[in-house]
C-alpha positions in Angstrom: -91.0 -5.3 -37.5 -88.8 -8.0 -39.0 -85.9 -9.7 -37.2 -82.6 -10.9 -38.8 -79.4 -12.5 -37.6 -76.3 -12.6 -39.8 -75.4 -16.1 -41.0 -71.8 -15.5 -40.0 -73.0 -15.2 -36.4 -75.0 -18.4 -36.7 -72.0 -20.1 -38.2 -69.8 -19.0 -35.3 -72.0 -20.9 -32.9 -72.0 -24.0 -35.0 -68.3 -23.8 -35.7 -67.6 -23.7 -31.9 -68.9 -27.3 -31.8 -67.3 -28.3 -35.1 -63.8 -27.1 -34.1 -63.7 -28.1 -30.4 -65.4 -31.5 -30.5 -63.1 -34.5 -29.9 -65.3 -37.5 -29.4 -68.8 -38.9 -30.0 -70.0 -41.1 -27.1 -73.1 -43.4 -27.2 -74.4 -43.3 -23.6 -77.0 -45.4 -21.7 -78.7 -42.2 -20.4 -78.3 -38.5 -20.6 -75.3 -37.2 -18.7 -76.0 -34.3 -16.4 -72.4 -33.0 -16.7 -69.1 -33.8 -18.5 -67.9 -35.7 -15.4 -70.8 -38.2 -15.9 -70.0 -39.1 -19.6 -67.4 -41.7 -18.9 -69.6 -43.6 -16.5 -72.5 -43.7 -18.9 -70.6 -44.3 -22.2 -71.1 -47.6 -23.9 -68.6 -46.7 -26.7 -67.0 -43.8 -28.4 -65.2 -42.6 -31.5 -62.9 -39.7 -32.2 -64.3 -36.8 -34.2 -62.6 -33.9 -35.8 -63.7 -30.7 -37.6 -63.7 -32.6 -41.0 -66.5 -34.9 -39.7 -68.8 -31.9 -39.5 -70.5 -29.7 -42.1 -72.0 -26.3 -41.6 -74.6 -25.7 -44.3 -77.9 -24.1 -45.1 -80.8 -25.1 -42.7 -83.5 -27.5 -43.9 -86.0 -24.6 -44.1 -84.1 -21.5 -43.1 -81.0 -20.5 -41.2 -78.0 -22.7 -40.8 -77.2 -26.2 -39.5 -74.4 -28.4 -38.3 -74.3 -32.0 -39.6 -72.1 -34.9 -38.3 -71.0 -37.5 -40.9 -71.7 -41.2 -40.4 -69.4 -42.6 -37.8 -68.6 -46.1 -36.5 -68.5 -46.3 -32.7 -66.4 -48.9 -31.0 -68.3 -50.5 -28.1 -66.6 -50.5 -24.7 -69.6 -51.9 -22.7 -72.8 -53.8 -23.3 -76.1 -52.0 -23.0 -78.7 -49.9 -24.9 -77.4 -46.6 -26.1 -80.1 -43.9 -25.9 -78.1 -40.7 -26.2 -75.4 -39.5 -28.7 -73.1 -37.1 -26.8 -70.5 -34.9 -28.5 -67.7 -33.8 -26.1 -64.7 -31.5 -26.0 -62.2 -33.4 -24.0 -59.6 -30.6 -24.0 -62.0 -28.3 -22.1 -64.0 -31.0 -20.3 -67.3 -29.9 -21.8 -70.4 -31.5 -23.4 -70.9 -29.7 -26.7 -74.2 -31.4 -27.8 -76.6 -34.1 -26.7 -79.4 -35.8 -28.7 -81.5 -38.9 -28.3 -80.4 -42.0 -30.1 -82.5 -44.8 -31.6 -81.7 -47.4 -28.9 -78.4 -48.7 -30.2 -77.5 -52.2 -29.0 -74.0 -51.8 -27.9 -71.5 -54.6 -27.1 -68.1 -54.6 -25.6 -65.7 -54.9 -28.6 -68.5 -54.6 -31.2 -69.0 -51.7 -33.6 -72.2 -49.6 -34.1 -72.7 -47.5 -37.1 -74.2 -44.1 -36.3 -75.8 -42.5 -39.4 -75.0 -38.9 -40.1 -77.4 -36.5 -38.3 -78.1 -32.8 -37.8 -76.5 -31.9 -34.5 -78.0 -28.4 -34.3 -80.1 -26.2 -36.6 -80.5 -22.5 -36.0 -83.5 -21.1 -37.9 -83.9 -17.6 -39.1 -85.7 -15.5 -36.5 -89.4 -14.5 -37.1 
């Protein structure tokens, strides 16, 4: 028996991140909760729904992509996680590993666009 999920349902999940995200933080380690983000953040940049694209998945399904952003450094260290947060509701929306960004206080770090989340068609 085949399985199927309507793309509107997939898009609803992706649009939750797209519409509620307010900042992208580069963190020195993975935060366990929203309350830990500030202490681990080495820099951040504001994000808005226009920075994200919901589109067809690489193979199947749907995906959410974040455009290239420039993160302003607020502390020195190695950024190993990209963390998208919703400040209005005190929530982490998405976390992914980062390629060891060398962050400096007052310096800028370019973060290339990346796929935040991909939902593949069920099999």
